[in-house]
C-alpha positions as CSV (number, residue, x, y, z in Angstrom):
1,M,-60.8,0.9,29.9
2,K,-58.7,-1.5,32.0
3,R,-55.4,-2.5,30.4
4,M,-54.3,-6.1,31.0
5,R,-50.7,-6.6,32.1
6,S,-48.9,-9.1,29.8
7,F,-45.7,-10.9,30.5
8,F,-42.8,-12.0,28.1
9,H,-40.9,-15.1,29.2
10,L,-37.2,-15.9,28.3
11,G,-35.6,-18.8,30.0
12,R,-36.5,-18.6,33.7
13,W,-37.4,-14.9,33.6
14,S,-40.5,-13.2,32.7
15,F,-40.9,-9.4,32.0
16,R,-44.0,-7.5,32.9
17,A,-45.3,-5.1,30.3
18,T,-48.7,-3.9,28.9
19,A,-48.4,-5.7,25.6
20,V,-46.2,-8.6,24.2
21,L,-45.5,-10.4,21.0
22,L,-43.6,-13.6,21.3
23,I,-42.6,-15.5,18.0
24,G,-41.1,-18.9,18.2
25,L,-37.4,-19.0,18.6
26,A,-36.9,-15.5,17.2
27,I,-38.1,-13.2,19.9
28,A,-40.0,-10.0,19.0
29,L,-41.0,-7.7,21.9
30,C,-43.6,-5.0,22.2
31,A,-44.3,-3.1,25.3
32,D,-46.3,0.1,25.9
33,P,-44.7,2.0,27.3
34,L,-41.3,0.4,26.5
35,D,-39.7,1.7,29.6
36,N,-42.0,-0.5,32.2
37,W,-40.4,-3.9,31.9
38,T,-39.9,-5.7,35.2
39,P,-38.0,-9.0,35.4
40,V,-39.8,-11.8,37.3
41,N,-38.3,-15.2,38.2
42,S,-40.7,-17.8,36.8
43,G,-39.7,-20.5,39.2
44,T,-38.0,-22.9,36.6
45,T,-34.5,-23.4,35.4
46,N,-36.0,-24.8,32.1
47,T,-36.5,-22.8,29.2
48,V,-40.0,-21.3,28.8
49,V,-41.2,-21.9,25.4
50,R,-45.1,-21.0,25.4
51,V,-47.3,-18.7,27.4
52,E,-50.8,-17.9,27.2
53,Y,-53.4,-15.7,29.1
54,G,-57.0,-16.5,29.6
55,N,-59.8,-16.6,32.2
56,G,-57.7,-14.7,34.8
57,R,-54.8,-17.1,34.6
58,W,-51.5,-17.4,33.0
59,I,-50.1,-20.8,31.9
60,A,-46.6,-21.4,30.6
61,F,-44.8,-24.4,29.3
62,A,-41.0,-24.8,30.0
63,Q,-38.7,-27.6,28.2
64,K,-35.6,-29.4,29.2
65,Y,-33.7,-31.2,26.5
66,L,-32.4,-34.6,27.5
67,T,-29.7,-36.9,26.2
68,G,-31.9,-40.1,25.8
69,P,-35.7,-40.8,25.3
70,P,-38.0,-38.9,25.5
71,Y,-35.3,-36.4,24.7
72,I,-37.7,-33.4,25.7
73,Q,-39.3,-33.1,29.1
74,T,-41.9,-30.6,29.4
75,S,-43.3,-29.0,32.8
76,A,-46.4,-26.5,33.0
77,L,-46.4,-23.4,35.2
78,S,-49.4,-21.3,36.4
79,S,-49.9,-17.8,37.8
80,V,-52.9,-15.6,38.4
81,D,-50.7,-12.4,38.7
82,G,-47.8,-13.2,36.4
83,T,-45.3,-12.5,39.3
84,N,-45.9,-15.7,41.4
85,W,-45.5,-18.9,39.5
86,G,-46.1,-22.4,40.6
87,P,-46.1,-25.8,39.2
88,L,-49.3,-27.1,37.2
89,D,-50.0,-30.7,36.8
90,L,-51.9,-31.6,33.7
91,G,-52.0,-35.3,34.5
92,R,-50.7,-36.3,31.2
93,A,-49.5,-39.8,30.4
94,V,-46.6,-38.4,28.3
95,N,-44.7,-35.6,29.7
96,Y,-44.6,-33.4,26.5
97,L,-46.4,-30.3,25.6
98,S,-46.0,-28.2,22.4
99,D,-48.8,-25.6,22.5
100,I,-51.5,-24.1,24.7
101,R,-54.3,-21.7,23.9
102,Y,-57.2,-20.3,25.6
103,G,-60.6,-19.8,23.7
104,G,-64.3,-20.4,23.8
105,G,-64.1,-20.6,27.7
106,K,-61.7,-23.4,27.9
107,W,-58.0,-24.1,27.9
108,I,-56.6,-26.7,25.4
109,A,-53.0,-27.9,25.5
110,V,-51.5,-30.4,22.8
111,G,-48.4,-32.3,22.4
112,G,-47.7,-35.7,20.9
113,K,-50.9,-38.1,20.8
114,E,-52.7,-36.2,23.8
115,I,-55.1,-33.4,24.0
116,S,-55.7,-31.6,27.5
117,I,-58.7,-29.6,28.3
118,S,-59.7,-27.4,31.0
119,S,-62.4,-24.8,31.8
120,D,-60.4,-23.4,34.8
121,G,-56.9,-24.0,34.0
122,I,-56.4,-26.0,37.2
123,S,-58.4,-29.4,36.6
124,W,-57.6,-31.0,33.3
125,T,-58.9,-34.0,31.3
126,N,-56.7,-35.7,28.8
127,H,-57.9,-37.3,25.6
128,A,-56.4,-39.0,22.6
129,A,-55.5,-37.0,19.5
130,P,-57.1,-38.0,16.3
131,A,-55.8,-41.5,15.2
132,G,-52.4,-41.4,13.9
133,V,-51.8,-37.7,14.5
134,D,-49.3,-35.8,16.7
135,L,-50.7,-32.4,17.2
136,D,-48.1,-29.8,17.5
137,R,-49.8,-26.2,17.3
138,L,-53.4,-24.9,17.6
139,T,-55.5,-21.7,17.5
140,Y,-58.9,-20.6,18.2
141,G,-61.2,-18.3,16.2
142,E,-64.9,-17.7,15.4
143,G,-65.9,-20.8,17.6
144,K,-63.7,-23.3,16.2
145,W,-60.3,-24.9,17.0
146,A,-57.6,-25.5,14.4
147,A,-54.6,-27.5,15.0
148,I,-51.6,-28.7,12.9
149,G,-49.7,-31.7,13.4
150,V,-47.9,-34.6,11.7
151,A,-49.5,-38.0,10.6
152,S,-48.3,-41.1,9.0
153,G,-48.9,-41.3,5.3
154,T,-50.3,-44.1,3.3
155,N,-46.7,-45.7,3.0
156,G,-46.3,-46.0,6.9
157,P,-44.2,-44.0,9.4
158,S,-41.7,-43.2,6.7
159,S,-43.9,-41.0,4.8
160,I,-44.7,-38.5,7.4
161,I,-47.3,-35.6,6.2
162,S,-48.5,-32.6,7.8
163,T,-52.3,-32.4,8.7
164,I,-54.7,-29.6,9.6
165,A,-57.4,-30.8,12.1
166,L,-60.6,-28.7,13.1
167,S,-62.9,-29.1,16.2
168,N,-66.0,-27.3,17.5
169,D,-65.3,-28.5,21.1
170,G,-61.5,-29.3,21.4
171,L,-62.4,-33.0,22.1
172,N,-63.7,-34.2,18.6
173,W,-61.4,-33.4,15.7
174,T,-61.5,-34.0,12.0
175,N,-58.6,-34.1,9.8
176,Q,-59.3,-31.4,7.0
177,F,-56.2,-31.2,5.0
178,H,-53.0,-33.1,4.4
179,T,-49.8,-32.1,2.8
180,A,-46.3,-33.4,2.3
181,E,-45.1,-29.9,3.2
182,Y,-43.9,-29.3,6.7
183,L,-46.3,-26.9,8.5
184,S,-44.9,-25.3,11.4
185,S,-47.4,-22.6,12.7
186,I,-51.1,-21.9,12.7
187,S,-52.9,-18.6,13.6
188,Y,-56.4,-17.2,13.3
189,G,-57.1,-13.4,12.6
190,G,-58.8,-10.9,10.3
191,G,-61.6,-13.6,9.2
192,L,-59.2,-15.8,7.6
């Protein structure tokens, strides 16, 4: 069985290993074997906050915090070997990305009120998120996409609520659930 090489990103550095686990701002690492980590410069001075592998390609997001609007600037990076990284243009109107996943033969990136979709990780089309929803995190499982985000409540922008949206194709989304509680992460696994 062929083992896939994975990479861990911390700031502008990547570490090559056989297996990796990255959890939000608290970083957990897993490598097999543990003594085979190799630092790799990802080519950015911004903080790499997301990384995903699919269809023979690595895609990562790096963020830079600004003192004025838009406060966060995001750049995308791409690599086919995890060692040589280059900039990736998703052609988005807003320079903010919060999550990326690969599933069902396509890449989907979300952030703000935009959804970016690609079949190859190179050419992207951008679409509006469901009305009134800023998508923040997404996952894929059993042929469906699920995303969480925030939406304005019935009392306008002052009554922000979390929402879960579902999609069969990544383009057409239906809001399925709303709560006044803040939802910060979503994942699929174990049939749940």
